[in-house]
C-alpha positions in Angstrom: 0.1 -0.2 -0.1 1.4 3.3 -1.1 1.6 6.3 1.1 -0.6 9.2 0.3 0.9 12.7 0.5 -1.9 14.8 0.4 0.0 18.0 0.2 1.3 17.0 -3.1 -2.0 15.8 -4.3 -3.6 19.3 -3.8 -0.4 20.9 -4.9 0.2 23.0 -1.8 3.3 23.3 0.8 2.9 21.7 3.9 2.5 25.2 5.5 -0.3 26.1 3.2 -3.2 27.8 5.0 -7.0 26.8 4.9 -7.4 29.5 2.2 -4.8 28.1 -0.1 -5.9 24.5 0.7 -9.5 25.3 -0.4 -8.6 27.4 -3.3 -6.4 24.6 -4.8 -8.8 22.0 -4.0 -11.8 23.9 -5.9 -9.3 24.4 -8.9 -8.3 20.8 -9.0 -12.1 19.3 -8.5 -13.2 21.5 -11.5 -10.5 20.2 -13.7 -10.9 16.6 -12.8 -14.8 16.3 -12.0 -16.4 13.3 -13.7 -18.9 15.5 -15.5 -16.0 17.3 -17.2 -13.9 13.9 -18.0 -16.8 11.6 -19.0 -15.3 8.0 -19.3 -11.7 9.0 -18.3 -10.8 6.6 -15.5 -7.4 8.6 -14.7 -9.4 11.5 -14.0 -11.9 10.1 -11.9 -8.9 8.3 -9.8 -7.5 11.9 -9.6 -10.8 13.4 -8.5 -11.1 10.7 -5.7 -7.5 11.6 -4.5 -7.9 15.0 -4.3 -11.4 14.9 -2.3 -9.8 12.3 -0.1 -6.6 15.0 0.5 -9.4 17.8 1.0 -11.2 15.8 3.6 -8.1 15.4 5.9 -6.2 18.8 5.3 -9.3 21.2 5.5 -10.0 19.7 9.3 -7.9 20.9 11.8 -7.6 17.8 13.7 -7.4 15.4 10.7 -4.7 17.4 9.3 -2.6 17.3 12.5 -3.0 13.4 13.2 -2.0 13.1 9.2 1.1 15.4 10.0 2.0 13.5 13.0 1.6 9.8 11.4 3.9 11.5 8.3 6.9 11.8 10.5 6.7 8.1 11.2 5.4 6.5 8.0 8.9 4.8 7.4 8.8 2.8 10.3 5.0 2.1 9.6 6.1 0.8 6.1 9.0 -1.1 7.6 6.5 -2.9 10.2 4.6 -4.2 6.9 2.3 -1.6 5.7 -0.6 -2.3 7.8 -2.4 -1.4 11.1 -1.7 -4.6 12.8 1.9 -4.7 12.3 2.6 -1.2 14.0 2.3 0.0 17.3 -0.2 2.9 17.1 -0.4 3.1 21.4 2.4 6.0 21.0 -0.9 8.2 19.3 -3.2 7.1 22.0 -4.4 9.7 24.5 -6.8 7.2 26.6 -5.9 5.5 29.9 -4.2 2.3 29.5 -6.8 -0.2 27.7 -8.8 2.8 26.6 -9.4 3.6 23.1 -7.0 5.6 21.0 -7.3 9.3 19.6 -8.2 7.6 16.4 -10.9 4.9 17.5 -13.9 6.8 16.3 -12.6 8.2 13.1 -13.7 5.3 11.2 -17.3 6.3 11.8 -16.2 10.0 10.8 -15.5 8.4 7.0 -18.4 5.9 7.1 -19.6 5.5 3.4 -16.6 7.2 2.0 -15.0 6.3 -1.1 -11.7 6.7 0.2 -8.3 4.5 -0.2 -7.1 1.5 1.8 -4.4 4.0 2.9 -7.1 6.3 4.3 -9.3 3.7 5.9 -6.1 1.8 7.3 -4.6 4.7 8.9 -7.4 6.9 9.9 -9.8 4.1 10.7 -7.3 1.3 11.4 -6.6 2.7 14.9 -9.9 1.5 16.2 -10.5 -2.1 17.8 -12.3 -3.1 14.3 -8.9 -2.2 12.3 -10.9 0.5 10.6 -12.3 -1.9 7.8 -15.9 -0.9 7.1 -18.0 -3.9 5.6 -18.7 -3.7 1.8 -22.4 -3.8 2.3 -22.4 -0.6 4.7 -20.6 1.6 2.2 -22.6 4.1 0.5 -21.3 6.6 -2.3 -20.3 10.1 -1.1 -22.2 12.7 -2.9 -20.4 15.6 -4.4 -21.4 19.1 -5.4 -21.3 19.5 -9.2 -18.7 21.5 -11.2 -18.8 25.1 -11.0 -18.7 26.8 -14.7 -17.3 29.7 -15.6 -19.0 32.3 -18.6 -18.4 35.8 -20.0 -21.1 38.0 -21.1 -20.1 41.1 -23.4 -22.3 44.0 -23.2 -22.1 47.3 -24.8 -21.6 50.4 -22.2 -25.6 51.4 -23.0 -26.8 48.1 -21.4 -24.0 48.4 -18.6 -25.8 51.7 -17.8 -29.5 50.5 -18.1 -29.3 47.0 -17.2 -32.1 44.8 -17.5 -32.8 41.2 -18.5 -30.9 38.9 -20.8 -30.9 35.3 -21.8 -27.7 33.5 -22.2 -27.0 29.7 -23.0 -24.4 27.6 -21.1 -23.9 24.0 -21.5 -27.0 24.3 -23.8 -29.3 25.6 -21.0 -30.8 28.8 -21.5 -30.8 31.1 -18.3 -32.8 34.4 -18.2 -30.6 36.9 -16.0 -31.3 40.1 -14.4 -28.5 42.8 -14.9 -28.2 45.5 -12.5 -27.4 49.0 -13.7 -23.8 49.9 -13.4 -22.1 46.6 -13.7 -18.3 46.9 -14.5 -16.0 45.3 -16.7 -14.5 42.0 -15.2 -17.2 42.2 -12.7 -18.2 38.6 -11.9 -21.8 37.3 -10.2 -22.5 33.8 -8.8 -25.6 32.1 -10.4 -26.2 29.5 -7.6 -27.3 26.0 -8.8 -26.5 26.6 -12.5 -23.3 24.9 -12.9 -23.0 21.1 -13.2 -25.3 18.5 -11.6 -24.4 17.2 -8.4 -22.9 13.5 -8.0 -24.6 10.9 -5.9 -27.5 13.7 -4.7 -25.1 16.4 -4.2 -26.0 19.9 -4.8 -25.6 21.4 -8.3 -22.5 23.7 -8.9 -22.7 27.5 -9.5 -22.2 29.6 -12.5 -19.7 32.4 -12.4 -20.6 34.8 -15.1 -18.0 37.6 -15.7 -19.1 40.9 -17.6 -17.0 42.2 -20.4 -18.0 45.9 -21.2 -17.3 46.5 -25.0 -15.2 49.8 -25.5 -17.4 52.7 -26.7 -16.7 54.9 -29.7 -17.8 58.1 -28.0 -17.3 57.5 -24.0 -14.3 56.5 -21.9 -15.5 55.1 -18.4 -13.4 55.4 -15.4 -15.5 53.6 -12.4 -18.8 55.3 -12.4 -17.4 58.4 -14.3 -17.5 58.8 -18.1 -15.7 60.9 -20.1 -16.3 62.5 -23.5 -14.6 65.1 -25.8 -16.4 67.7 -27.8 -15.5 70.4 -30.4 -16.5 74.0 -30.0 -16.0 76.7 -32.8 -13.3 79.0 -31.8 -15.5 82.2 -32.0 -18.0 80.3 -29.7 -15.1 79.5 -27.3 -13.9 83.3 -27.4 -17.4 84.9 -27.0 -19.3 82.3 -25.3 -22.6 80.9 -26.1 -24.5 77.5 -26.1 -23.0 73.9 -27.3 -24.6 70.3 -27.7 -22.9 67.6 -26.3 -23.3 63.8 -26.1 -24.2 61.8 -22.7 -25.0 58.5 -22.6 -28.9 59.3 -22.3 -28.9 61.6 -25.5 -27.7 65.2 -26.3 -27.8 67.8 -23.8 -27.5 71.6 -24.0 -24.4 73.3 -22.3 -23.1 77.0 -21.6 -19.9 77.6 -22.8 -18.3 80.4 -20.7 -16.3 83.4 -22.9 -12.5 82.9 -23.1 -12.9 79.0 -22.8 -9.4 77.7 -23.6 -8.9 74.3 -25.3 -8.3 71.3 -23.2 -10.8 72.9 -20.4 -12.6 69.9 -18.4 -16.3 70.6 -17.5 -17.9 68.6 -15.1 -21.6 67.7 -15.2 -22.6 66.3 -12.0 -24.6 62.9 -11.9 -24.5 62.5 -15.7 -22.3 59.4 -15.3 -23.0 55.6 -14.9 -25.4 54.4 -12.0 -23.5 53.0 -8.8 -23.8 49.2 -8.8 -26.6 48.3 -6.3 -27.4 51.8 -5.9 -29.5 52.9 -8.8 -30.3 56.4 -7.7 -26.8 57.3 -7.2 -24.7 58.4 -10.2 -21.0 59.2 -11.3 -20.4 62.3 -13.2 -19.9 63.2 -16.9 -16.5 65.0 -17.8 -16.5 67.0 -21.1 -13.3 68.1 -22.5 -13.4 71.3 -24.7 -11.6 71.1 -28.0 -11.3 74.3 -30.2 -12.4 73.8 -33.6 -10.7 76.1 -36.3 -12.9 77.3 -39.3 -11.8 75.8 -42.5 -12.2 77.0 -46.2 -12.2 80.9 -45.2 -13.7 83.1 -47.4 -11.5 86.4 -48.3 -13.8 88.5 -46.1 -13.2 85.9 -43.2 -9.6 85.9 -43.6 -9.5 90.0 -43.8 -11.4 89.9 -40.2 -9.0 87.6 -38.7 -6.2 89.9 -40.1 -8.0 92.7 -38.3 -8.3 90.7 -35.1 -4.5 89.9 -35.1 -3.5 93.5 -36.0 -5.9 94.5 -32.9 -4.0 92.0 -30.7 -0.5 93.0 -31.7 -1.2 96.7 -30.6 
């Protein structure tokens, strides 16, 4: 019987935190889940080993016992590799004649489809040697595989939100998108992943939003930025100008002597804050001066007169 290196199976260091162990377990379980690898016996065995390793390393008490055993594994192996050939009394906490620390552990794992190593070591320290009768074993239930998907949205739909139908693994799902969703934001749709095994709950769907670039606006958080051209004479004298907002055009006042590159801020004309549909970011308008083209002789003459006046 081979020694099971649970740390190596989960691809973690022996000093790994519970969070790291959980993260690696989820990653590997998704990769080797039977639903993803139908008919692949090698993947199925790998999946069983991953769950067995997680069963031990995710529990503080079981992990401590496993780590204690690991230091003496060579002596255990030299004694014949079986629980009857090695003295486990050094691990017992009870009084002479009493049960060992592990005497009830076989019950903890009853009905699991774990390896002989697991049953011999963790279940083998009780009076019955830890061997469960095959008739009493039950297949362990597992949560279904989590799915991942991406959904591309134009900026306008990220602003308004609304209902949308997506297809994942041949299944149509109707989802409600809240206003203000951001690029890269991920939501969890519980129970919309792969089916569970042996009565286990279904996995979840993790949906990531991708907001397509907009030809007019640049988004930064909940604020949006736009540029607008203003004729040079209007920038000099002041007047009204139409600008684009995400909900349509809006008339604004241009102050006299407005310089090119001036940034105007329109409060509340940006993107709604996610989960706060009544709160909005701002719209920033950059003013670009627009020079006239194809000047007539009269217009050129007027510019010459203006240039002469400015030189005085």
